[in-house]
C-alpha positions in Angstrom: 0.0 0.0 0.0 1.0 3.7 -0.4 2.0 5.7 2.6 -0.5 8.6 3.0 2.3 10.9 4.2 5.2 10.4 1.7 3.5 8.3 -1.0 6.1 5.4 -0.6 5.0 2.0 -1.6 5.1 -0.5 1.3 4.3 -4.3 1.4 1.0 -5.3 3.0 2.8 -6.8 6.0 4.4 -3.4 7.0 2.7 -1.6 9.9 5.0 1.4 9.6 6.2 3.2 6.4 9.7 2.1 5.4 10.5 5.7 4.3 9.1 8.1 6.8 8.1 5.7 9.7 4.5 6.8 10.0 2.0 4.2 11.2 0.0 2.7 8.4 -3.7 1.9 8.4 -3.7 -1.6 7.2 -7.3 -1.5 6.3 -6.7 1.2 3.7 -5.4 -0.4 0.7 -4.9 1.2 -2.7 -6.4 -0.4 -5.8 -6.4 -3.9 -4.5 -8.7 -3.8 -1.4 -11.2 -6.6 -1.3 -13.7 -4.1 0.2 -13.8 -1.8 -2.8 -11.9 0.6 -4.8 -12.5 3.8 -2.6 -9.7 5.4 -0.7 -10.0 7.1 2.7 -9.4 10.7 1.9 -8.3 11.4 5.5 -5.1 9.5 4.8 -4.4 9.7 1.2 -5.4 11.9 -1.8 -5.4 10.7 -5.3 -3.8 14.0 -6.4 -0.8 13.3 -4.2 -0.1 9.8 -5.5 3.2 9.8 -7.3 5.4 7.1 -8.8 5.9 4.2 -6.3 9.3 3.9 -4.6 10.8 0.5 -4.2 12.7 0.2 -1.0 14.3 -3.1 -1.8 16.7 -1.6 -4.4 17.5 1.3 -2.1 18.6 -1.1 0.6 21.0 -2.8 -1.9 22.5 0.5 -2.9 23.1 1.5 0.7 25.1 -1.7 1.3 27.2 -1.2 -1.9 28.0 2.3 -0.8 29.3 1.1 2.5 31.6 -1.5 0.8 32.9 1.1 -1.6 33.7 3.5 1.1 35.6 0.8 3.1 37.7 -0.2 0.0 38.5 3.4 -0.8 39.7 4.1 2.7 41.9 1.0 2.6 43.5 2.0 -0.8 44.2 5.5 0.4 45.9 4.2 3.5 48.1 1.9 1.5 49.1 4.7 -0.8 50.0 7.0 2.1 52.2 4.3 3.7 54.1 3.8 0.4 54.6 7.5 -0.2 55.8 7.9 3.4 58.3 5.1 3.1 59.7 6.5 -0.2 60.1 10.0 1.3 61.8 8.6 4.4 64.2 6.7 2.2 65.1 9.9 0.4 65.5 11.8 3.6 67.9 9.1 4.9 69.9 9.2 1.7 70.1 13.0 1.7 71.2 13.2 5.4 73.9 10.6 5.0 75.2 11.9 1.6 75.0 8.6 -0.1 72.5 6.3 -1.8 70.7 3.6 0.2 70.7 0.3 -1.6 69.0 -2.7 0.1 71.1 -5.1 -2.1 74.3 -3.6 -0.8 73.1 -4.0 2.8 72.3 -7.7 2.2 75.6 -8.4 0.5 77.4 -6.7 3.3 75.7 -8.9 5.8 76.5 -12.0 3.8 80.2 -11.0 3.4 80.5 -10.8 7.2 79.5 -14.4 7.6 81.4 -15.9 4.6 85.1 -15.3 4.2 86.3 -14.1 0.8 88.3 -16.1 -1.7 92.0 -15.3 -2.1 93.9 -14.3 -5.2 97.4 -13.1 -5.8 98.5 -11.7 -9.1 102.0 -13.0 -9.9 102.3 -11.7 -13.5 101.8 -8.9 -14.1 102.8 -8.2 -10.4 102.0 -4.5 -10.7 98.7 -5.1 -12.5 100.0 -3.6 -15.7 102.3 -4.8 -18.5 103.2 -3.9 -22.1 103.7 -6.6 -24.8 103.9 -6.8 -28.6 102.2 -10.2 -28.9 98.5 -10.8 -29.3 98.5 -13.0 -26.2 99.6 -12.6 -22.6 100.5 -15.3 -20.1 98.7 -14.5 -16.9 100.0 -16.1 -13.7 98.0 -16.1 -10.5 97.9 -17.9 -7.2 94.5 -19.0 -5.7 93.3 -21.6 -3.3 93.3 -25.2 -4.6 90.0 -26.4 -6.2 89.0 -22.8 -6.9 86.8 -21.8 -9.8 88.6 -19.2 -12.0 86.9 -17.2 -14.7 89.1 -15.0 -16.9 87.1 -12.6 -19.1 84.1 -14.9 -18.4 86.0 -18.0 -19.7 86.4 -20.9 -17.3 90.1 -21.7 -16.6 89.4 -23.8 -13.5 91.0 -26.9 -15.0 94.3 -25.2 -15.2 94.6 -24.6 -11.4 97.4 -26.8 -10.1 97.5 -28.7 -6.9 99.4 -25.8 -5.2 96.8 -23.3 -6.4 99.0 -21.7 -9.2 97.5 -21.0 -12.5 99.1 -19.9 -15.8 96.8 -19.1 -18.7 97.3 -17.5 -22.1 94.8 -14.7 -22.6 94.0 -13.1 -26.0 94.7 -9.4 -26.6 92.3 -8.7 -29.4 93.4 -5.2 -30.2 96.3 -2.8 -29.8 96.2 -0.5 -26.9 94.9 -1.2 -23.4 93.2 -4.6 -22.9 91.5 -5.1 -19.5 91.5 -8.7 -18.2 88.9 -9.4 -15.5 89.5 -12.3 -13.1 86.8 -13.8 -10.9 87.8 -16.4 -8.3 85.5 -18.5 -6.1 86.9 -21.0 -3.6 84.8 -23.7 -1.8 82.7 -22.2 1.0 84.0 -18.7 0.3 82.5 -15.6 -1.4 83.6 -14.5 -4.9 86.4 -12.0 -5.4 87.1 -10.0 -8.5 90.3 -8.3 -9.8 91.5 -6.9 -13.0 94.8 -6.2 -14.8 95.6 -4.1 -17.8 97.8 -5.2 -20.6 98.9 -2.7 -23.3 99.4 -4.3 -26.7 102.1 -2.3 -28.6 102.3 -2.3 -32.4 104.9 -4.7 -33.7 108.0 -3.5 -35.6 110.0 -5.3 -38.2 112.6 -6.3 -35.5 109.8 -7.9 -33.4 108.7 -10.2 -36.2 111.9 -11.0 -38.0 113.5 -14.3 -37.0 117.3 -14.4 -36.2 119.9 -15.6 -33.8 120.4 -12.0 -32.4 116.8 -11.8 -31.3 116.9 -15.3 -29.7 120.1 -14.4 -27.8 118.6 -11.1 -26.6 115.5 -12.8 -25.5 117.4 -15.4 -23.4 119.9 -12.9 -21.8 117.4 -12.3 -18.9 117.1 -16.0 -18.0 118.5 -16.8 -14.5 121.8 -18.6 -14.5 122.1 -20.5 -11.2 120.3 -23.8 -10.9 118.2 -22.8 -7.9 117.1 -19.5 -9.4 116.3 -21.3 -12.7 114.2 -23.9 -11.0 112.3 -21.3 -9.0 111.3 -19.6 -12.2 109.8 -22.7 -13.8 106.1 -23.2 -14.3 104.0 -26.2 -15.0 102.9 -25.2 -18.5 99.7 -26.8 -19.7 100.3 -28.9 -22.8 97.1 -27.7 -24.5 98.1 -24.1 -24.0 101.5 -24.8 -25.3 100.1 -26.4 -28.5 97.6 -23.5 -29.1 100.0 -20.6 -28.3 103.6 -21.7 -28.9 104.8 -18.1 -29.5 103.3 -16.9 -26.2 105.4 -19.5 -24.3 108.5 -18.9 -26.3 111.6 -18.9 -24.0 109.5 -19.5 -21.0 110.9 -21.9 -18.4 108.8 -24.9 -17.8 108.8 -28.0 -15.6 108.0 -31.2 -17.5 107.6 -34.8 -16.3 107.6 -37.9 -18.5 109.3 -40.9 -20.1 112.3 -40.9 -22.5 111.6 -42.2 -26.0 113.9 -42.5 -29.0 117.0 -41.2 -27.2 119.9 -40.4 -29.5 123.2 -38.4 -29.2 124.9 -36.6 -32.0 127.8 -34.1 -31.8 127.5 -33.9 -28.1 123.7 -33.0 -28.2 121.2 -35.4 -26.8 117.7 -35.5 -28.4 114.7 -37.5 -27.4 110.9 -37.4 -27.1 109.4 -36.9 -23.7 106.1 -38.9 -23.4 103.9 -37.0 -20.9 101.5 -38.7 -18.5 98.7 -37.6 -20.8 100.5 -39.5 -23.7 101.3 -36.2 -25.4 104.9 -35.7 -26.5 107.5 -33.0 -26.4 110.7 -32.9 -28.5 113.7 -32.3 -26.1 117.2 -31.1 -26.9 120.0 -31.2 -24.3 123.5 -29.9 -24.6 125.5 -32.9 -23.3 125.2 -36.6 -23.0 122.8 -38.5 -20.7 125.1 -41.4 -19.7 123.1 -42.3 -16.6 119.7 -42.3 -18.4 118.3 -44.7 -21.0 115.2 -45.4 -23.1 112.1 -45.8 -21.0 113.4 -43.9 -17.9 111.1 -41.5 -16.1 112.6 -38.1 -15.7 111.9 -34.6 -14.5 113.4 -31.7 -16.5 113.5 -28.0 -16.5 113.9 -26.2 -19.8 112.9 -23.3 -22.1 110.3 -23.5 -24.8 111.9 -23.0 -28.2 109.3 -23.2 -30.9 108.3 -26.5 -32.5 109.9 -29.5 -34.1 107.8 -31.6 -36.5 104.6 -30.0 -35.2 105.6 -30.9 -31.6 106.6 -28.3 -29.0 110.4 -28.2 -28.6 112.1 -27.7 -25.3 115.8 -27.0 -24.7 116.4 -28.8 -21.4 118.7 -27.2 -18.9 118.5 -29.6 -16.0 117.4 -33.2 -16.1 116.8 -35.5 -13.1 115.9 -39.2 -12.9 112.6 -40.0 -11.1 
């Protein structure tokens, strides 16, 4: 029925108007009374009847408004918190005079608990060198079983039992070439170092072969046995095959078995069969009266080019094993 006061439609079981709260006369029903079609003019006038109002839809809209208000408040609060946090971070950075980086803080905490790997640059000792070749033999000392990356290339298999590593690194262009070294030992954090090698342009004297050049190159080699042995390196065979010029006149330590020993004009020559079954061609100024075919030896000598595609070594000191 319609409310006689506000003209709001109410269901028949309502005793009070849903909109204005006035008490309804249940007996007065509009248009559907079983007692007739007349309307009590004391309560309602036909001229005041307007379009019915449906309270059920209004009730739904009221609930939706409450939910929307709650969500809006929650979003505003979250935005305020984020803005406040950003501003506080800027204030901290400004007051300390530096940038605040969460990653740096985490890394610093991790470095406190994990000791750093160790690395010692042997050559170049100063971190800088100048050469005319397109390769440089880098020598470093790390912990045994370390992982070593040089310019992102893995050289870990060249780490010796004592932690020494000797690797030939390409110098692709003339001028400064930076070599980046990353070392990671077991249960230790990574360390990074770099060296700079300046590749100089070659001159005719650098490239022309001759005895004078060979003599000059070898004049700096140590003379005493102890000094000579201390300068020796365990040169990787695969590196020696790939870059024979890089290792030219370098002192190396080599272990193996004598094959095809011969002596002519006071010079002993033979093949040294390495544990890997690879071979070196050896020349020695003198006779090896105490050694014979099949003997295991240890020798120290200088790399001197190739002989019949094999690396050639001029032995200085030879010892029976």
